[in-house]
C-alpha positions, -999 to 999 in steps of 0.1 A, spaced: 732 637 -233 713 661 -211 676 667 -214 652 688 -193 615 683 -200 601 714 -217 613 749 -217 586 769 -200 563 757 -172 532 777 -163 517 766 -130 490 778 -106 499 783 -70 497 756 -44 505 727 -67 536 706 -70 561 713 -98 587 688 -110 615 694 -134 632 663 -148 669 662 -157 678 631 -177 714 621 -182 734 593 -198 757 570 -179 789 590 -185 780 617 -160 799 621 -128 781 650 -111 746 667 -113 736 700 -98 703 720 -98 705 758 -96 680 786 -94 691 822 -101 727 809 -98 720 796 -63 728 760 -58 697 740 -48 713 705 -50 748 693 -57 747 656 -63 725 642 -35 735 670 -12 707 696 -5 720 732 -3 686 748 -2 670 755 32 635 754 17 617 723 30 593 724 -1 622 714 -24 636 679 -28 654 658 -53 636 628 -69 660 603 -85 653 572 -106 685 552 -108 715 572 -120 698 586 -151 671 609 -138 674 637 -113 641 656 -109 638 687 -89 604 688 -71 589 719 -56 558 715 -35 532 743 -29 546 764 -57 544 801 -52 551 832 -72 584 835 -54 595 802 -71 592 818 -105 623 820 -126 650 801 -143 661 766 -131 693 751 -144 704 714 -144 742 712 -147 761 680 -153 798 672 -153 809 647 -180 843 633 -187 847 658 -216 830 690 -204 802 704 -183 767 708 -199 737 728 -188 700 729 -196 675 754 -184 637 756 -178 618 787 -169 589 784 -143 560 809 -145 536 809 -117 501 824 -122 
């Protein structure tokens, strides 16, 4: 099971944004991507942006947090998981006003 909270987020600038990715216990790997660029692969941060971090709660929630959201952060964010059977993805679109 893979769930991302909501489909479209509309946020004003300068506020924190968090996208939650909730998985079941059969997941071996989790990754967050933006515009097909890897932000996080597991616990490893690939993004150089200091405003972005991964917030985890156990092994079932992997939330991407963006601080001081700006219009440049707007776009599609994808949570991708690898299960024993097949990879699964879920997307959310961030709109910054």
